[in-house]
N, CA, C and O atoms as a GROMACS GRO file, in nm:
protein
  500
    1UNK      N    1   4.905  -4.357   1.698
    1UNK     CA    2   4.969  -4.470   1.769
    1UNK      C    3   5.028  -4.568   1.666
    1UNK      O    4   4.959  -4.617   1.577
    2UNK      N    5   5.154  -4.593   1.683
    2UNK     CA    6   5.228  -4.684   1.589
    2UNK      C    7   5.200  -4.828   1.632
    2UNK      O    8   5.214  -4.863   1.750
    3UNK      N    9   5.161  -4.911   1.534
    3UNK     CA   10   5.142  -5.050   1.563
    3UNK      C   11   5.212  -5.134   1.458
    3UNK      O   12   5.212  -5.098   1.340
    4UNK      N   13   5.273  -5.243   1.499
    4UNK     CA   14   5.343  -5.334   1.408
    4UNK      C   15   5.290  -5.473   1.431
    4UNK      O   16   5.259  -5.510   1.544
    5UNK      N   17   5.279  -5.551   1.321
    5UNK     CA   18   5.226  -5.686   1.334
    5UNK      C   19   5.305  -5.777   1.234
    5UNK      O   20   5.306  -5.756   1.113
    6UNK      N   21   5.373  -5.880   1.298
    6UNK     CA   22   5.445  -5.977   1.214
    6UNK      C   23   5.348  -6.084   1.164
    6UNK      O   24   5.251  -6.118   1.230
    7UNK      N   25   5.376  -6.136   1.049
    7UNK     CA   26   5.300  -6.247   0.994
    7UNK      C   27   5.388  -6.336   0.911
    7UNK      O   28   5.486  -6.290   0.851
    8UNK      N   29   5.353  -6.465   0.906
    8UNK     CA   30   5.431  -6.558   0.831
    8UNK      C   31   5.420  -6.698   0.891
    8UNK      O   32   5.362  -6.714   0.998
    9UNK      N   33   5.474  -6.797   0.825
    9UNK     CA   34   5.463  -6.934   0.874
    9UNK      C   35   5.539  -6.956   1.006
    9UNK      O   36   5.644  -6.894   1.027
   10UNK      N   37   5.491  -7.040   1.093
   10UNK     CA   38   5.553  -7.070   1.216
   10UNK      C   39   5.647  -7.187   1.210
   10UNK      O   40   5.720  -7.213   1.305
   11UNK      N   41   5.647  -7.258   1.100
   11UNK     CA   42   5.737  -7.380   1.082
   11UNK      C   43   5.797  -7.370   0.944
   11UNK      O   44   5.728  -7.348   0.845
   12UNK      N   45   5.927  -7.386   0.941
   12UNK     CA   46   6.003  -7.383   0.815
   12UNK      C   47   6.098  -7.500   0.820
   12UNK      O   48   6.156  -7.530   0.924
   13UNK      N   49   6.114  -7.569   0.706
   13UNK     CA   50   6.204  -7.685   0.701
   13UNK      C   51   6.346  -7.639   0.679
   13UNK      O   52   6.368  -7.535   0.619
   14UNK      N   53   6.442  -7.716   0.728
   14UNK     CA   54   6.583  -7.683   0.705
   14UNK      C   55   6.612  -7.669   0.555
   14UNK      O   56   6.557  -7.740   0.472
   15UNK      N   57   6.699  -7.575   0.525
   15UNK     CA   58   6.743  -7.541   0.386
   15UNK      C   59   6.646  -7.453   0.312
   15UNK      O   60   6.680  -7.401   0.205
   16UNK      N   61   6.524  -7.434   0.365
   16UNK     CA   62   6.430  -7.348   0.297
   16UNK      C   63   6.448  -7.200   0.336
   16UNK      O   64   6.536  -7.164   0.414
   17UNK      N   65   6.362  -7.121   0.281
   17UNK     CA   66   6.367  -6.976   0.307
   17UNK      C   67   6.254  -6.929   0.400
   17UNK      O   68   6.136  -6.953   0.375
   18UNK      N   69   6.293  -6.863   0.505
   18UNK     CA   70   6.197  -6.809   0.600
   18UNK      C   71   6.156  -6.670   0.549
   18UNK      O   72   6.240  -6.586   0.518
   19UNK      N   73   6.026  -6.650   0.541
   19UNK     CA   74   5.975  -6.521   0.493
   19UNK      C   75   5.870  -6.465   0.589
   19UNK      O   76   5.768  -6.528   0.616
   20UNK      N   77   5.897  -6.346   0.639
   20UNK     CA   78   5.805  -6.278   0.732
   20UNK      C   79   5.773  -6.140   0.679
   20UNK      O   80   5.854  -6.076   0.613
   21UNK      N   81   5.650  -6.094   0.713
   21UNK     CA   82   5.606  -5.958   0.678
   21UNK      C   83   5.566  -5.887   0.802
   21UNK      O   84   5.505  -5.946   0.891
   22UNK      N   85   5.600  -5.757   0.810
   22UNK     CA   86   5.559  -5.667   0.916
   22UNK      C   87   5.470  -5.565   0.858
   22UNK      O   88   5.511  -5.488   0.771
   23UNK      N   89   5.344  -5.561   0.905
   23UNK     CA   90   5.249  -5.459   0.863
   23UNK      C   91   5.248  -5.347   0.968
   23UNK      O   92   5.229  -5.372   1.087
   24UNK      N   93   5.268  -5.222   0.921
   24UNK     CA   94   5.275  -5.113   1.010
   24UNK      C   95   5.150  -5.019   0.992
   24UNK      O   96   5.108  -4.990   0.881
   25UNK      N   97   5.095  -4.976   1.105
   25UNK     CA   98   4.986  -4.884   1.101
   25UNK      C   99   5.016  -4.768   1.190
   25UNK      O  100   5.092  -4.781   1.286
   26UNK      N  101   4.957  -4.653   1.161
   26UNK     CA  102   4.970  -4.533   1.244
   26UNK      C  103   5.078  -4.438   1.197
   26UNK      O  104   5.084  -4.323   1.242
   27UNK      N  105   5.165  -4.485   1.105
   27UNK     CA  106   5.272  -4.400   1.054
   27UNK      C  107   5.315  -4.460   0.919
   27UNK      O  108   5.304  -4.580   0.898
   28UNK      N  109   5.363  -4.375   0.830
   28UNK     CA  110   5.412  -4.428   0.703
   28UNK      C  111   5.549  -4.487   0.722
   28UNK      O  112   5.631  -4.431   0.796
   29UNK      N  113   5.578  -4.602   0.657
   29UNK     CA  114   5.713  -4.661   0.666
   29UNK      C  115   5.813  -4.584   0.583
   29UNK      O  116   5.933  -4.614   0.586
   30UNK      N  117   5.764  -4.482   0.508
   30UNK     CA  118   5.857  -4.396   0.436
   30UNK      C  119   5.945  -4.315   0.532
   30UNK      O  120   6.054  -4.270   0.495
   31UNK      N  121   5.897  -4.298   0.654
   31UNK     CA  122   5.972  -4.228   0.753
   31UNK      C  123   6.034  -4.334   0.846
   31UNK      O  124   5.981  -4.445   0.857
   32UNK      N  125   6.142  -4.300   0.913
   32UNK     CA  126   6.211  -4.383   1.006
   32UNK      C  127   6.272  -4.506   0.946
   32UNK      O  128   6.249  -4.536   0.829
   33UNK      N  129   6.349  -4.579   1.025
   33UNK     CA  130   6.406  -4.706   0.989
   33UNK      C  131   6.332  -4.817   1.060
   33UNK      O  132   6.277  -4.798   1.169
   34UNK      N  133   6.330  -4.934   0.997
   34UNK     CA  134   6.255  -5.047   1.045
   34UNK      C  135   6.339  -5.171   1.047
   34UNK      O  136   6.400  -5.206   0.947
   35UNK      N  137   6.344  -5.237   1.159
   35UNK     CA  138   6.437  -5.349   1.183
   35UNK      C  139   6.370  -5.483   1.211
   35UNK      O  140   6.252  -5.491   1.245
   36UNK      N  141   6.448  -5.586   1.196
   36UNK     CA  142   6.406  -5.722   1.233
   36UNK      C  143   6.511  -5.771   1.338
   36UNK      O  144   6.623  -5.809   1.304
   37UNK      N  145   6.470  -5.769   1.465
   37UNK     CA  146   6.548  -5.837   1.565
   37UNK      C  147   6.487  -5.976   1.591
   37UNK      O  148   6.370  -6.000   1.561
   38UNK      N  149   6.566  -6.065   1.644
   38UNK     CA  150   6.513  -6.201   1.682
   38UNK      C  151   6.572  -6.245   1.809
   38UNK      O  152   6.675  -6.193   1.851
   39UNK      N  153   6.508  -6.343   1.876
   39UNK     CA  154   6.556  -6.393   2.002
   39UNK      C  155   6.549  -6.547   2.000
   39UNK      O  156   6.441  -6.604   2.014
   40UNK      N  157   6.664  -6.613   1.982
   40UNK     CA  158   6.664  -6.759   1.993
   40UNK      C  159   6.635  -6.802   2.134
   40UNK      O  160   6.653  -6.724   2.227
   41UNK      N  161   6.589  -6.927   2.151
   41UNK     CA  162   6.553  -6.973   2.288
   41UNK      C  163   6.677  -6.971   2.379
   41UNK      O  164   6.785  -7.019   2.343
   42UNK      N  165   6.657  -6.914   2.493
   42UNK     CA  166   6.763  -6.906   2.594
   42UNK      C  167   6.871  -6.805   2.564
   42UNK      O  168   6.972  -6.804   2.634
   43UNK      N  169   6.854  -6.721   2.465
   43UNK     CA  170   6.957  -6.624   2.427
   43UNK      C  171   6.896  -6.481   2.424
   43UNK      O  172   6.775  -6.462   2.436
   44UNK      N  173   6.987  -6.383   2.409
   44UNK     CA  174   6.940  -6.246   2.400
   44UNK      C  175   6.896  -6.208   2.262
   44UNK      O  176   6.906  -6.286   2.167
   45UNK      N  177   6.845  -6.087   2.252
   45UNK     CA  178   6.798  -6.034   2.124
   45UNK      C  179   6.911  -6.008   2.028
   45UNK      O  180   7.017  -5.964   2.071
   46UNK      N  181   6.893  -6.032   1.905
   46UNK     CA  182   6.996  -6.017   1.799
   46UNK      C  183   6.932  -5.936   1.686
   46UNK      O  184   6.826  -5.968   1.633
   47UNK      N  185   7.009  -5.825   1.651
   47UNK     CA  186   6.957  -5.746   1.538
   47UNK      C  187   6.998  -5.815   1.410
   47UNK      O  188   7.114  -5.855   1.396
   48UNK      N  189   6.907  -5.829   1.316
   48UNK     CA  190   6.932  -5.896   1.187
   48UNK      C  191   6.958  -5.799   1.076
   48UNK      O  192   7.044  -5.821   0.990
   49UNK      N  193   6.881  -5.690   1.078
   49UNK     CA  194   6.892  -5.592   0.964
   49UNK      C  195   6.785  -5.492   0.968
   49UNK      O  196   6.691  -5.503   1.046
   50UNK      N  197   6.798  -5.390   0.879
   50UNK     CA  198   6.700  -5.281   0.882
   50UNK      C  199   6.681  -5.227   0.741
   50UNK      O  200   6.768  -5.235   0.654
   51UNK      N  201   6.560  -5.171   0.721
   51UNK     CA  202   6.532  -5.092   0.600
   51UNK      C  203   6.529  -4.943   0.645
   51UNK      O  204   6.450  -4.904   0.730
   52UNK      N  205   6.615  -4.865   0.587
   52UNK     CA  206   6.622  -4.728   0.626
   52UNK      C  207   6.527  -4.637   0.545
   52UNK      O  208   6.487  -4.669   0.433
   53UNK      N  209   6.492  -4.524   0.604
   53UNK     CA  210   6.396  -4.432   0.539
   53UNK      C  211   6.442  -4.389   0.403
   53UNK      O  212   6.359  -4.367   0.314
   54UNK      N  213   6.572  -4.376   0.383
   54UNK     CA  214   6.621  -4.333   0.252
   54UNK      C  215   6.621  -4.448   0.150
   54UNK      O  216   6.658  -4.428   0.034
   55UNK      N  217   6.578  -4.568   0.194
   55UNK     CA  218   6.568  -4.678   0.099
   55UNK      C  219   6.680  -4.780   0.110
   55UNK      O  220   6.667  -4.891   0.058
   56UNK      N  221   6.786  -4.745   0.174
   56UNK     CA  222   6.900  -4.837   0.186
   56UNK      C  223   6.866  -4.946   0.290
   56UNK      O  224   6.782  -4.928   0.378
   57UNK      N  225   6.934  -5.058   0.276
   57UNK     CA  226   6.918  -5.167   0.374
   57UNK      C  227   7.050  -5.186   0.443
   57UNK      O  228   7.157  -5.160   0.386
   58UNK      N  229   7.043  -5.231   0.567
   58UNK     CA  230   7.159  -5.261   0.652
   58UNK      C  231   7.142  -5.404   0.704
   58UNK      O  232   7.031  -5.447   0.734
   59UNK      N  233   7.254  -5.475   0.712
   59UNK     CA  234   7.245  -5.612   0.765
   59UNK      C  235   7.353  -5.637   0.867
   59UNK      O  236   7.461  -5.577   0.866
   60UNK      N  237   7.317  -5.732   0.957
   60UNK     CA  238   7.422  -5.778   1.048
   60UNK      C  239   7.521  -5.858   0.970
   60UNK      O  240   7.482  -5.944   0.891
   61UNK      N  241   7.650  -5.832   0.989
   61UNK     CA  242   7.754  -5.903   0.916
   61UNK      C  243   7.741  -6.054   0.926
   61UNK      O  244   7.772  -6.126   0.831
   62UNK      N  245   7.695  -6.103   1.040
   62UNK     CA  246   7.688  -6.251   1.059
   62UNK      C  247   7.574  -6.312   0.978
   62UNK      O  248   7.575  -6.433   0.954
   63UNK      N  249   7.477  -6.232   0.937
   63UNK     CA  250   7.363  -6.285   0.860
   63UNK      C  251   7.348  -6.230   0.719
   63UNK      O  252   7.258  -6.270   0.645
   64UNK      N  253   7.437  -6.137   0.682
   64UNK     CA  254   7.417  -6.063   0.558
   64UNK      C  255   7.409  -6.156   0.436
   64UNK      O  256   7.330  -6.130   0.345
   65UNK      N  257   7.488  -6.263   0.434
   65UNK     CA  258   7.491  -6.351   0.317
   65UNK      C  259   7.359  -6.426   0.297
   65UNK      O  260   7.334  -6.481   0.189
   66UNK      N  261   7.273  -6.430   0.400
   66UNK     CA  262   7.152  -6.513   0.391
   66UNK      C  263   7.022  -6.424   0.401
   66UNK      O  264   6.910  -6.475   0.389
   67UNK      N  265   7.041  -6.295   0.424
   67UNK     CA  266   6.925  -6.215   0.459
   67UNK      C  267   6.893  -6.109   0.350
   67UNK      O  268   6.982  -6.050   0.289
   68UNK      N  269   6.764  -6.088   0.330
   68UNK     CA  270   6.713  -5.978   0.246
   68UNK      C  271   6.599  -5.909   0.313
   68UNK      O  272   6.507  -5.974   0.363
   69UNK      N  273   6.603  -5.781   0.314
   69UNK     CA  274   6.496  -5.700   0.370
   69UNK      C  275   6.449  -5.601   0.266
   69UNK      O  276   6.530  -5.534   0.202
   70UNK      N  277   6.319  -5.591   0.248
   70UNK     CA  278   6.262  -5.502   0.156
   70UNK      C  279   6.138  -5.434   0.209
   70UNK      O  280   6.086  -5.477   0.312
   71UNK      N  281   6.090  -5.330   0.144
   71UNK     CA  282   5.969  -5.263   0.186
   71UNK      C  283   5.876  -5.240   0.071
   71UNK      O  284   5.917  -5.227  -0.044
   72UNK      N  285   5.749  -5.234   0.105
   72UNK     CA  286   5.643  -5.204   0.010
   72UNK      C  287   5.565  -5.091   0.070
   72UNK      O  288   5.477  -5.110   0.155
   73UNK      N  289   5.599  -4.969   0.023
   73UNK     CA  290   5.536  -4.850   0.084
   73UNK      C  291   5.385  -4.842   0.056
   73UNK      O  292   5.309  -4.789   0.137
   74UNK      N  293   5.344  -4.896  -0.060
   74UNK     CA  294   5.204  -4.893  -0.099
   74UNK      C  295   5.117  -4.972   0.000
   74UNK      O  296   5.000  -4.941   0.020
   75UNK      N  297   5.177  -5.075   0.060
   75UNK     CA  298   5.107  -5.160   0.160
   75UNK      C  299   5.147  -5.126   0.304
   75UNK      O  300   5.092  -5.179   0.400
   76UNK      N  301   5.246  -5.035   0.316
   76UNK     CA  302   5.299  -5.000   0.447
   76UNK      C  303   5.351  -5.126   0.521
   76UNK      O  304   5.322  -5.150   0.638
   77UNK      N  305   5.429  -5.202   0.443
   77UNK     CA  306   5.484  -5.330   0.496
   77UNK      C  307   5.633  -5.338   0.464
   77UNK      O  308   5.682  -5.279   0.367
   78UNK      N  309   5.705  -5.411   0.549
   78UNK     CA  310   5.842  -5.444   0.514
   78UNK      C  311   5.858  -5.596   0.546
   78UNK      O  312   5.791  -5.652   0.633
   79UNK      N  313   5.951  -5.657   0.472
   79UNK     CA  314   5.960  -5.803   0.475
   79UNK      C  315   6.099  -5.848   0.505
   79UNK      O  316   6.198  -5.780   0.478
   80UNK      N  317   6.104  -5.965   0.560
   80UNK     CA  318   6.237  -6.036   0.585
   80UNK      C  319   6.236  -6.166   0.514
   80UNK      O  320   6.137  -6.239   0.518
   81UNK      N  321   6.348  -6.196   0.449
   81UNK     CA  322   6.376  -6.328   0.393
   81UNK      C  323   6.508  -6.376   0.449
   81UNK      O  324   6.609  -6.306   0.440
   82UNK      N  325   6.508  -6.496   0.507
   82UNK     CA  326   6.629  -6.558   0.557
   82UNK      C  327   6.643  -6.691   0.486
   82UNK      O  328   6.558  -6.779   0.501
   83UNK      N  329   6.749  -6.705   0.411
   83UNK     CA  330   6.765  -6.818   0.320
   83UNK      C  331   6.844  -6.932   0.394
   83UNK      O  332   6.915  -6.908   0.491
   84UNK      N  333   6.826  -7.050   0.344
   84UNK     CA  334   6.902  -7.169   0.384
   84UNK      C  335   6.901  -7.181   0.536
   84UNK      O  336   7.006  -7.188   0.599
   85UNK      N  337   6.782  -7.183   0.595
   85UNK     CA  338   6.770  -7.189   0.740
   85UNK      C  339   6.816  -7.322   0.797
   85UNK      O  340   6.815  -7.426   0.731
   86UNK      N  341   6.857  -7.315   0.925
   86UNK     CA  342   6.894  -7.435   1.000
   86UNK      C  343   6.818  -7.428   1.130
   86UNK      O  344   6.758  -7.325   1.159
   87UNK      N  345   6.819  -7.533   1.210
   87UNK     CA  346   6.753  -7.528   1.342
   87UNK      C  347   6.804  -7.414   1.430
   87UNK      O  348   6.731  -7.368   1.518
   88UNK      N  349   6.927  -7.369   1.408
   88UNK     CA  350   6.980  -7.258   1.485
   88UNK      C  351   6.907  -7.123   1.457
   88UNK      O  352   6.922  -7.026   1.532
   89UNK      N  353   6.832  -7.120   1.350
   89UNK     CA  354   6.753  -7.003   1.319
   89UNK      C  355   6.614  -7.002   1.391
   89UNK      O  356   6.536  -6.909   1.375
   90UNK      N  357   6.588  -7.106   1.467
   90UNK     CA  358   6.466  -7.110   1.545
   90UNK      C  359   6.471  -6.994   1.647
   90UNK      O  360   6.568  -6.979   1.721
   91UNK      N  361   6.362  -6.911   1.647
   91UNK     CA  362   6.366  -6.791   1.735
   91UNK      C  363   6.228  -6.729   1.730
   91UNK      O  364   6.144  -6.764   1.647
   92UNK      N  365   6.207  -6.636   1.822
   92UNK     CA  366   6.095  -6.542   1.808
   92UNK      C  367   6.145  -6.424   1.729
   92UNK      O  368   6.243  -6.360   1.768
   93UNK      N  369   6.081  -6.395   1.622
   93UNK     CA  370   6.117  -6.287   1.529
   93UNK      C  371   6.027  -6.169   1.555
   93UNK      O  372   5.904  -6.181   1.559
   94UNK      N  373   6.089  -6.054   1.574
   94UNK     CA  374   6.020  -5.926   1.596
   94UNK      C  375   6.044  -5.828   1.480
   94UNK      O  376   6.148  -5.832   1.415
   95UNK      N  377   5.946  -5.740   1.457
   95UNK     CA  378   5.976  -5.619   1.381
   95UNK      C  379   5.967  -5.502   1.474
   95UNK      O  380   5.891  -5.504   1.570
   96UNK      N  381   6.045  -5.398   1.446
   96UNK     CA  382   6.052  -5.284   1.530
   96UNK      C  383   6.091  -5.159   1.459
   96UNK      O  384   6.157  -5.167   1.355
   97UNK      N  385   6.054  -5.046   1.509
   97UNK     CA  386   6.094  -4.919   1.451
   97UNK      C  387   6.225  -4.873   1.517
   97UNK      O  388   6.236  -4.858   1.639
   98UNK      N  389   6.324  -4.852   1.430
   98UNK     CA  390   6.454  -4.808   1.478
   98UNK      C  391   6.564  -4.890   1.415
   98UNK      O  392   6.538  -4.977   1.332
   99UNK      N  393   6.687  -4.863   1.453
   99UNK     CA  394   6.802  -4.937   1.404
   99UNK      C  395   6.919  -4.906   1.490
   99UNK      O  396   6.913  -4.811   1.568
  100UNK      N  397   7.027  -4.982   1.481
  100UNK     CA  398   7.149  -4.952   1.559
  100UNK      C  399   7.212  -4.823   1.507
  100UNK      O  400   7.187  -4.782   1.394
  101UNK      N  401   7.293  -4.761   1.589
  101UNK     CA  402   7.368  -4.647   1.537
  101UNK      C  403   7.457  -4.678   1.419
  101UNK      O  404   7.500  -4.793   1.403
  102UNK      N  405   7.485  -4.583   1.338
  102UNK     CA  406   7.572  -4.607   1.217
  102UNK      C  407   7.703  -4.669   1.263
  102UNK      O  408   7.767  -4.623   1.357
  103UNK      N  409   7.741  -4.774   1.194
  103UNK     CA  410   7.864  -4.844   1.219
  103UNK      C  411   7.849  -4.956   1.325
  103UNK      O  412   7.945  -5.027   1.353
  104UNK      N  413   7.731  -4.971   1.382
  104UNK     CA  414   7.711  -5.077   1.484
  104UNK      C  415   7.610  -5.178   1.429
  104UNK      O  416   7.524  -5.145   1.347
  105UNK      N  417   7.623  -5.304   1.478
  105UNK     CA  418   7.523  -5.408   1.450
  105UNK      C  419   7.476  -5.472   1.575
  105UNK      O  420   7.414  -5.578   1.572
  106UNK      N  421   7.505  -5.409   1.685
  106UNK     CA  422   7.462  -5.470   1.814
  106UNK      C  423   7.321  -5.426   1.846
  106UNK      O  424   7.275  -5.319   1.808
  107UNK      N  425   7.254  -5.513   1.918
  107UNK     CA  426   7.117  -5.481   1.963
  107UNK      C  427   7.122  -5.402   2.094
  107UNK      O  428   7.188  -5.442   2.190
  108UNK      N  429   7.052  -5.289   2.096
  108UNK     CA  430   7.036  -5.212   2.220
  108UNK      C  431   6.891  -5.172   2.228
  108UNK      O  432   6.839  -5.115   2.132
  109UNK      N  433   6.824  -5.199   2.339
  109UNK     CA  434   6.675  -5.167   2.343
  109UNK      C  435   6.648  -5.019   2.325
  109UNK      O  436   6.540  -4.986   2.277
  110UNK      N  437   6.735  -4.929   2.359
  110UNK     CA  438   6.706  -4.791   2.349
  110UNK      C  439   6.704  -4.739   2.205
  110UNK      O  440   6.664  -4.626   2.180
  111UNK      N  441   6.746  -4.824   2.110
  111UNK     CA  442   6.744  -4.787   1.969
  111UNK      C  443   6.610  -4.802   1.906
  111UNK      O  444   6.591  -4.763   1.790
  112UNK      N  445   6.510  -4.862   1.980
  112UNK     CA  446   6.378  -4.898   1.920
  112UNK      C  447   6.267  -4.834   2.009
  112UNK      O  448   6.280  -4.828   2.132
  113UNK      N  449   6.161  -4.789   1.946
  113UNK     CA  450   6.054  -4.733   2.028
  113UNK      C  451   5.917  -4.796   2.000
  113UNK      O  452   5.820  -4.762   2.067
  114UNK      N  453   5.907  -4.885   1.906
  114UNK     CA  454   5.784  -4.953   1.878
  114UNK      C  455   5.818  -5.090   1.829
  114UNK      O  456   5.913  -5.110   1.753
  115UNK      N  457   5.733  -5.190   1.876
  115UNK     CA  458   5.760  -5.333   1.852
  115UNK      C  459   5.633  -5.403   1.811
  115UNK      O  460   5.523  -5.368   1.855
  116UNK      N  461   5.648  -5.507   1.724
  116UNK     CA  462   5.543  -5.603   1.707
  116UNK      C  463   5.546  -5.697   1.827
  116UNK      O  464   5.636  -5.692   1.910
  117UNK      N  465   5.444  -5.785   1.834
  117UNK     CA  466   5.433  -5.877   1.946
  117UNK      C  467   5.529  -5.993   1.932
  117UNK      O  468   5.554  -6.064   2.030
  118UNK      N  469   5.583  -6.015   1.814
  118UNK     CA  470   5.676  -6.125   1.794
  118UNK      C  471   5.602  -6.246   1.739
  118UNK      O  472   5.485  -6.270   1.769
  119UNK      N  473   5.674  -6.323   1.657
  119UNK     CA  474   5.620  -6.445   1.607
  119UNK      C  475   5.721  -6.558   1.614
  119UNK      O  476   5.836  -6.544   1.572
  120UNK      N  477   5.677  -6.670   1.667
  120UNK     CA  478   5.768  -6.788   1.684
  120UNK      C  479   5.786  -6.858   1.552
  120UNK      O  480   5.688  -6.894   1.486
  121UNK      N  481   5.909  -6.876   1.513
  121UNK     CA  482   5.944  -6.954   1.391
  121UNK      C  483   6.032  -7.068   1.432
  121UNK      O  484   6.138  -7.047   1.490
  122UNK      N  485   5.990  -7.188   1.403
  122UNK     CA  486   6.065  -7.307   1.431
  122UNK      C  487   6.120  -7.368   1.305
  122UNK      O  488   6.047  -7.384   1.208
  123UNK      N  489   6.243  -7.403   1.304
  123UNK     CA  490   6.305  -7.467   1.186
  123UNK      C  491   6.322  -7.616   1.220
  123UNK      O  492   6.403  -7.654   1.304
  124UNK      N  493   6.245  -7.698   1.154
  124UNK     CA  494   6.248  -7.841   1.182
  124UNK      C  495   6.190  -7.915   1.063
  124UNK      O  496   6.099  -7.868   0.994
  125UNK      N  497   6.248  -8.035   1.043
  125UNK     CA  498   6.193  -8.122   0.941
  125UNK      C  499   6.075  -8.204   0.990
  125UNK      O  500   6.018  -8.282   0.913
   0.00000   0.00000   0.00000
């Protein structure tokens, strides 16, 4: 059974870097692709980026300049860093197994089959 768990601070100040870790159990992260979707209050889910099984990373064009995703296979974890955050980055952040089809950056629920429970991150001074 695949399980994912997000961890990280729930409050980040504007202009700082948001850092989250997803710990995966039940399967090696060396297989499959692993994504970070998020859901701002009152809005739909937005795909931020993914770490692919081959080691490459993919990013949403709208967030690419501020986002870094990496993986640590020895810990079976992958991480998200979002730089220079603003209150508009306040959202529930999820980690999930899967990614958009090649050439797409849209979120579609059918592209993912396992999810973390989500973690609320608020950007506020």
